GUDREN-533814 format. One line per field, with one value per residue: residue number from 1; x, y, z of N, C-alpha, C, O in turn; residue in one letter. Coordinates in Angstrom, 1 decimal. Each point is the difference from the previous one (the first is absolute). Example, Ala and Ser with C-alpha at 12.3 -4.5 7.8 and 13.67 -1.06 7.14 Angstrom:
i <- c(1; 2)
n_c1 <- c(13.2; -1.4)
n_c2 <- c(-5.7; 1.1)
n_c3 <- c(7.8; -1.4)
ca_c1 <- c(-0.9; 0.9)
ca_c2 <- c(1.2; 1.1)
ca_c3 <- c(0.0; 0.0)
c_c1 <- c(0.9; -0.8)
c_c2 <- c(1.2; 1.1)
c_c3 <- c(0.0; 0.8)
o_c1 <- c(1.0; 0.5)
o_c2 <- c(0.0; 1.1)
o_c3 <- c(0.7; 0.1)
aa <- c(a; s)
END
This chain:
i <- c(1; 2; 3; 4; 5; 6; 7; 8; 9; 10; 11; 12; 13; 14; 15; 16; 17; 18; 19; 20; 21; 22; 23; 24; 25; 26; 27; 28; 29; 30; 31; 32; 33; 34; 35; 36; 37; 38; 39; 40; 41; 42; 43; 44; 45; 46; 47; 48; 49; 50; 51; 52; 53; 54; 55; 56; 57; 58; 59; 60; 61; 62; 63; 64; 65; 66; 67; 68; 69; 70)
n_c1 <- c(172.3; 1.0; 1.7; 1.1; -0.6; 0.8; 2.1; 0.4; -0.3; 1.6; 2.0; 0.8; 1.1; 2.0; 1.1; 0.6; 1.1; 2.1; 1.0; 0.8; 2.1; 1.9; 0.6; 1.0; 1.8; 1.7; -0.6; -0.2; -1.6; -2.1; -1.0; -0.8; -2.0; -2.1; -0.5; -1.3; -2.0; -0.2; 0.6; -1.4; -1.5; 0.7; 0.4; -1.9; -0.9; 1.0; -0.9; -2.0; 0.7; 1.5; -1.0; 0.0; -2.1; 1.0; -1.5; 0.4; -1.3; -1.2; -1.9; -0.2; -1.8; 0.3; -1.4; 2.0; -0.1; 0.2; 1.7; -0.5; 1.6; -0.8)
n_c2 <- c(96.9; 1.2; -1.0; -0.8; -2.2; -1.7; -0.6; -1.1; -2.1; -1.1; 0.3; -0.4; -2.0; -0.7; 0.1; -1.7; -1.6; 0.3; -0.4; -2.1; -0.5; 0.4; -1.1; -2.0; 1.4; -1.2; -1.4; 2.2; -0.5; 0.3; 2.0; 1.4; -0.3; 0.3; 2.3; 0.4; -0.4; 2.2; 1.5; 0.6; 1.6; 2.0; 1.3; 0.7; 1.9; 1.8; 0.6; 1.2; 2.1; 0.4; 0.9; 2.2; -0.9; 1.1; 0.1; 0.1; 1.7; -1.1; 0.9; -2.0; -1.0; 2.4; -0.2; -0.3; -2.1; -0.1; -1.1; -0.3; -0.6; -0.4)
n_c3 <- c(264.5; -1.6; 1.1; -1.6; -0.7; 1.3; -0.4; -1.9; 0.3; 1.1; -1.0; -1.9; 0.3; 0.7; -1.9; -1.1; 0.8; 0.1; -2.1; -0.8; 0.9; -1.2; -1.8; 0.4; -0.4; -1.3; 1.7; 0.2; 1.6; -0.6; -0.7; 1.6; 0.7; -0.8; 0.1; 1.6; -0.9; -0.8; 1.4; 1.7; -0.6; 0.2; 2.0; 0.9; -0.5; 0.7; 1.9; 0.0; -0.6; 1.5; 1.8; -0.8; -0.1; -1.9; 1.6; -2.1; 1.0; -1.6; 0.9; 1.0; -0.9; -0.2; -1.9; -0.9; -0.8; 2.1; -0.7; 2.1; -1.5; 2.0)
ca_c1 <- c(0.4; 1.3; -0.1; 0.1; -1.3; -1.0; 0.6; -0.5; -1.5; -0.6; 0.0; -1.3; -1.3; -0.4; -0.2; -1.4; -1.0; -0.1; -0.9; -1.4; -0.5; -0.2; -1.3; -1.1; -0.1; 0.4; 0.7; 1.5; 0.9; -0.1; 1.0; 1.5; 0.4; 0.1; 1.3; 1.2; 0.1; 0.1; 1.6; 0.2; -0.8; 0.8; 1.2; -0.5; -0.3; 1.3; 0.7; -0.7; 0.0; 0.8; -0.8; -1.5; -0.5; -0.6; -1.1; -0.5; -0.7; 0.8; 0.5; 0.7; -0.9; 0.1; -1.1; -0.2; 0.5; 1.3; -0.5; 1.2; -0.4; 1.2)
ca_c2 <- c(1.3; 0.3; 0.9; 1.3; 0.5; 0.2; 1.2; 1.0; 0.0; 0.3; 1.4; 0.6; -0.8; 0.7; 1.4; 0.0; -0.3; 1.3; 0.9; -0.3; 0.1; 1.4; 0.3; -0.4; 0.6; -0.8; 1.0; 0.1; -0.8; -1.5; 0.1; 0.2; -1.3; -0.7; 0.3; -0.4; -1.3; -0.5; -0.5; -1.2; -0.9; -0.3; -1.1; -1.4; -0.4; 0.0; -1.3; -1.0; -0.2; -1.2; -1.2; -0.2; 0.4; 1.2; 0.3; 1.5; 0.1; 0.1; 1.4; 0.5; 1.2; 0.2; -0.4; -1.4; -0.5; -0.9; -1.5; -0.9; -1.4; -0.9)
ca_c3 <- c(0.1; 0.7; 1.1; -0.6; -0.5; 1.0; 0.6; -0.8; 0.2; 1.3; 0.4; -0.5; 0.5; 1.3; 0.0; -0.7; 1.1; 0.7; -0.7; 0.2; 1.3; 0.1; -0.8; 0.6; 1.4; 1.3; 0.9; -0.2; 1.0; -0.7; -1.2; 0.3; 0.5; -1.1; -0.6; 1.1; -0.1; -1.4; -0.1; 0.7; -0.8; -1.1; 0.4; 0.1; -1.4; -0.6; 0.6; -0.5; -1.3; -0.3; 0.6; -0.4; -1.1; 0.2; -0.9; -0.1; -1.2; -1.1; -0.4; 1.3; 0.4; 1.5; 0.6; 0.2; 1.3; 0.0; 0.4; 0.3; 0.3; 0.4)
c_c1 <- c(1.2; -0.2; 0.3; -1.1; -1.0; 0.3; -0.4; -1.4; -0.4; -0.1; -1.1; -1.5; -0.3; -0.4; -1.6; -0.9; 0.0; -0.9; -1.6; -0.7; -0.3; -1.2; -1.2; -0.4; 0.2; 0.8; 1.5; 1.0; -0.1; 1.0; 1.5; 0.4; 0.4; 1.4; 1.2; 0.1; 0.5; 1.5; 0.0; -0.8; 0.8; 1.2; -0.6; -0.3; 1.3; 0.6; -0.6; -0.1; 0.7; -0.7; -1.3; 0.0; -0.7; -1.0; -0.4; -0.7; 1.0; 0.7; 0.5; -0.9; 0.1; -1.1; -0.3; 0.7; 1.2; -0.7; 1.4; -0.5; 1.2; 0.0)
c_c2 <- c(0.2; 1.1; 1.4; 0.7; 0.3; 1.2; 1.3; 0.3; 0.5; 1.5; 0.8; -0.6; 0.8; 1.4; 0.0; -0.3; 1.1; 1.1; -0.4; 0.0; 1.7; 0.5; -0.5; 0.5; -0.7; 1.2; 0.0; -0.7; -1.3; -0.2; -0.1; -1.5; -0.9; 0.2; -0.2; -1.4; -0.7; -0.5; -1.5; -1.0; -0.2; -0.9; -1.3; -0.7; -0.3; -1.4; -1.2; -0.5; -1.3; -1.4; -0.1; 0.4; 1.3; 0.3; 1.5; 0.0; 0.4; 1.3; 0.9; 1.2; 0.1; -0.2; -1.4; -0.4; -0.9; -1.4; -0.7; -1.5; -0.8; -1.1)
c_c3 <- c(0.8; 1.0; -0.5; -0.6; 1.0; 0.8; -0.7; -0.1; 1.3; 0.4; -0.7; 0.5; 1.3; -0.1; -0.7; 1.1; 0.8; -0.6; 0.1; 1.3; 0.5; -0.7; 0.8; 1.4; 1.3; 0.9; -0.3; 0.8; -0.6; -1.2; 0.5; 0.8; -1.2; -0.8; 0.9; 0.1; -1.3; -0.1; 0.5; -0.9; -1.4; 0.1; 0.1; -1.3; -0.7; 0.5; -0.6; -1.3; -0.6; 0.2; -0.6; -1.5; 0.3; -1.3; -0.1; -1.4; -1.2; -0.3; 1.2; 0.6; 1.3; 0.8; 0.1; 1.3; -0.3; 0.5; 0.1; 0.3; 0.3; -0.6)
o_c1 <- c(0.0; -0.8; -0.4; -0.2; -0.7; -0.9; -0.3; -0.5; -1.0; -0.9; -0.9; -1.0; -1.1; -0.6; -0.8; -0.9; -1.1; -0.8; -0.9; -1.3; -1.0; -0.8; -1.0; -0.9; -0.6; 0.6; 0.6; 1.2; 1.0; 0.8; 0.9; 1.2; 1.1; 0.8; 1.1; 1.1; 0.2; 0.3; 0.6; 0.4; -0.1; 0.3; 0.7; 0.3; 0.0; 0.7; 0.6; -0.3; -0.5; 0.3; -0.6; 1.0; -0.7; 0.4; -0.3; 0.3; 1.0; 1.1; 0.3; 0.5; -0.1; 0.1; -1.1; 0.3; 0.4; -1.1; 0.7; -0.9; 0.9; 0.9)
o_c2 <- c(-0.4; 0.9; 1.0; 1.2; 0.9; 0.8; 1.1; 1.1; 0.7; 0.4; 0.5; 0.7; 0.6; 0.6; 0.9; 0.7; 0.3; 0.6; 0.7; 0.2; 0.4; 0.7; 0.6; -0.4; 0.3; 1.0; -1.0; 0.0; -0.7; -0.9; -0.6; -0.3; -0.5; -1.0; -0.3; -0.5; -1.2; -1.0; -0.9; -1.1; -1.1; -0.9; -1.0; -1.1; -1.1; -0.8; -1.0; -1.1; -0.6; -0.9; -1.1; 0.6; 0.1; 0.1; 0.5; -0.7; 0.6; 0.1; 1.2; 0.9; -1.0; 0.0; -0.5; 0.8; -0.3; 0.1; -0.1; -0.3; -0.1; -0.9)
o_c3 <- c(1.1; -0.1; 0.7; 0.0; -0.2; 0.5; 0.6; -0.1; 0.0; 0.6; 0.7; 0.0; 0.1; 0.8; 0.4; 0.1; 0.4; 0.7; 0.4; 0.1; 0.7; 0.6; 0.1; 0.7; 1.1; -0.4; -0.2; -0.4; 0.1; -0.1; -0.6; 0.0; -0.1; -0.3; -0.5; 0.4; -0.2; -0.8; -0.6; -0.1; -0.6; -0.7; -0.4; -0.3; -0.7; -0.7; -0.2; -0.3; -1.0; -0.7; 0.1; -0.6; 0.9; -1.2; 1.0; -0.9; 0.3; -0.5; 0.0; 0.7; 0.7; 1.2; 0.5; 0.9; -1.2; 0.5; -1.0; 0.8; -0.9; 0.2)
aa <- c(x; x; x; x; x; x; x; x; x; x; x; x; x; x; x; x; x; x; x; x; x; x; x; x; x; x; x; x; x; x; x; x; x; x; x; x; x; x; x; x; x; x; x; x; x; x; x; x; x; x; x; x; x; x; x; x; x; x; x; x; x; x; x; x; x; x; x; x; x; x)
END
């Protein structure tokens, strides 16, 4: 996976997590904390993409997960 592809995936991915957490009734503070850390998580993943193999489900389903393998 190229870093540009990952970057395009991460923004809607974090938004989908936010929506699922909101629908599940998670506290607002917990959702805000996750979203506040999303930029740092994205930066970490983007820095690692050149060093790792990235695995995502074939249709880039937002309910799936990312897997990095060094």
